[in-house]
C-alpha positions in Angstrom: 12.8 15.1 185.1 15.3 14.9 188.0 17.5 11.8 188.1 17.6 9.8 191.2 20.8 10.5 193.2 23.5 7.8 193.0 22.7 5.0 195.4 19.2 6.3 196.1 17.4 3.5 194.2 19.4 0.9 196.1 18.5 2.5 199.4 14.7 2.5 198.6 15.0 -1.1 197.5 16.9 -2.0 200.6 14.4 -0.2 202.8 11.4 -2.0 201.3 13.2 -5.4 201.2 13.9 -5.0 204.9 10.4 -3.9 205.7 8.7 -6.7 203.8 11.1 -9.4 204.8 10.4 -8.6 208.4 6.6 -8.6 207.9 6.3 -10.5 204.7 5.0 -13.7 206.2 2.4 -11.7 208.2 1.3 -9.8 205.1 1.0 -13.0 203.1 -1.0 -14.9 205.8 -3.3 -12.1 206.8 -3.7 -9.9 203.8 -3.6 -12.4 200.9 -7.4 -12.6 200.7 -7.9 -11.3 197.2 -11.6 -10.7 196.4 -12.6 -11.7 199.9 -15.7 -10.0 201.3 -14.7 -8.4 204.6 -16.9 -7.8 207.5 -16.7 -4.5 209.4 -14.3 -5.9 211.9 -12.1 -7.6 209.3 -12.0 -4.4 207.2 -10.8 -2.3 210.2 -8.3 -5.1 211.1 -7.0 -5.1 207.5 -6.5 -1.3 207.7 -4.8 -1.6 211.1 -2.4 -4.3 209.8 -1.5 -2.0 206.8 -0.9 0.8 209.3 1.5 -1.5 211.3 3.3 -2.8 208.2 3.9 0.8 206.9 5.0 2.3 210.2 7.4 -0.4 211.5 9.8 1.4 213.8 12.9 -0.5 212.6 12.1 0.2 208.9 11.4 3.9 209.7 14.8 4.1 211.4 16.5 2.6 208.4 14.7 5.0 206.0 15.4 8.0 208.3 19.2 7.3 208.4 19.6 6.1 204.8 17.8 9.1 203.4 20.2 11.5 205.2 17.4 13.0 207.3 19.3 12.1 210.4 21.7 14.9 209.7 19.1 17.6 209.3 15.8 16.6 211.0 14.5 15.4 214.4 13.7 11.7 214.3 10.6 12.0 216.5 9.0 14.6 214.3 9.8 12.5 211.2 8.1 9.5 212.8 5.0 11.4 213.8 4.7 12.9 210.3 5.2 9.5 208.7 2.5 8.0 211.0 0.1 10.8 210.0 0.9 10.3 206.3 0.2 6.6 206.4 -2.9 7.1 208.5 -4.2 9.6 205.9 -3.4 7.2 203.1 -5.4 4.5 204.8 -8.4 6.8 205.4 -8.3 8.1 201.9 -8.1 4.6 200.5 -11.0 3.5 202.7 -13.0 6.5 201.6 -12.5 5.4 198.0 -13.2 1.7 198.5 -15.2 1.0 201.6 -18.6 2.0 203.1 -18.5 5.0 205.4 -19.0 2.9 208.4 -15.6 1.3 207.8 -13.9 4.7 207.6 -15.6 5.8 210.9 -14.6 2.6 212.7 -11.1 2.9 211.5 -10.8 6.5 212.6 -12.1 5.5 216.0 -8.9 3.4 216.4 -6.6 6.4 216.0 -6.0 6.9 219.7 -5.2 3.3 220.4 -3.0 3.0 217.3 -1.0 6.0 218.5 -0.8 4.6 222.0 0.6 1.3 220.6 3.4 3.4 219.1 4.2 4.9 222.5 2.3 8.2 222.3 0.3 9.6 225.2 -3.5 9.8 224.8 -3.4 13.6 224.7 -1.2 13.5 221.6 -4.2 12.3 219.5 -5.8 15.7 219.1 -2.5 17.3 218.0 -1.9 14.4 215.6 -5.3 14.7 214.0 -5.5 18.6 213.9 -1.9 19.4 213.0 -0.5 16.5 211.1 -3.0 14.0 209.8 -5.5 16.6 208.5 -3.0 18.3 206.2 -2.1 15.0 204.4 -5.7 13.9 204.2 -6.7 17.2 202.6 -3.9 16.9 200.1 -5.0 13.4 199.2 -8.7 14.1 198.9 -8.0 17.2 196.8 -5.9 15.0 194.4 -2.7 16.7 195.5 -0.7 13.7 196.6 2.4 15.3 195.1 2.2 17.9 197.8 2.6 15.4 200.6 6.4 15.2 200.5 6.5 19.0 200.7 4.3 19.0 203.7 6.5 16.4 205.4 9.7 18.2 204.7 8.3 21.5 205.9 7.2 19.9 209.2 10.3 17.8 209.7 13.1 20.1 208.5 11.4 23.5 208.5 12.4 23.8 204.8 10.8 23.6 201.4 11.5 20.5 199.4 13.7 22.4 196.9 16.1 23.2 199.9 16.3 19.5 200.9 19.3 17.5 199.6 18.2 15.6 196.4 19.0 12.2 198.0 16.7 12.8 200.9 13.9 14.3 198.8 14.0 11.5 196.3 14.0 8.6 198.9 11.3 10.0 201.0 9.1 11.1 198.0 9.5 7.7 196.4 8.6 5.9 199.6 5.5 8.1 200.1 4.4 7.4 196.6 4.9 3.7 196.9 3.1 3.5 200.2 0.0 5.3 198.9 0.0 3.1 195.8 0.4 -0.1 197.8 -2.4 0.8 200.2 -4.8 1.8 197.4 -4.0 -1.4 195.5 -4.4 -3.6 198.6 -7.7 -2.2 199.8 -9.1 -2.3 196.2 -8.7 -6.1 196.3 -11.4 -6.5 198.9 -15.2 -6.3 198.8 -16.9 -4.8 201.8 -20.0 -6.6 203.1 -20.6 -4.1 205.8 -22.3 -1.3 204.0 
């Protein structure tokens, strides 16, 4: 098993501390409803909040720079790929935990969620067809380990073995932690909208 590059663990810890310290209070107030039965609207709102928490622009900027990707990859492509990955994690988790109606209603929010991130409405089709779908396919086929490879290929045009170890480790660890956190959080709810 590959060892984490020196300082990489600190960077991931620093990234998540920054992310959750900025939004920790929001997360505690809004998402701390263990075993709560969510209505359709509440379920979609919970997923949208998780999307916002895991796609915070400042936290993404910190991760982008601290991982070393700033030296080898376009920031805008990285952000779009990260949004697609988080969106796919949420859809996958909802598919596992919630009734289909929740998944459908959450997916209907894709365009407005992207617009809130500054994207034009015509970006939605490209986002779904070229970015989101590849991550969702990997997740639904139980190939989550392929997601970092997909991200690096899209962002850097290279395979993960060609990426500096520090970058590969930080981004892969962050992707794994986000998927696990989303699955864990959405598993805490019951869905009364089926």
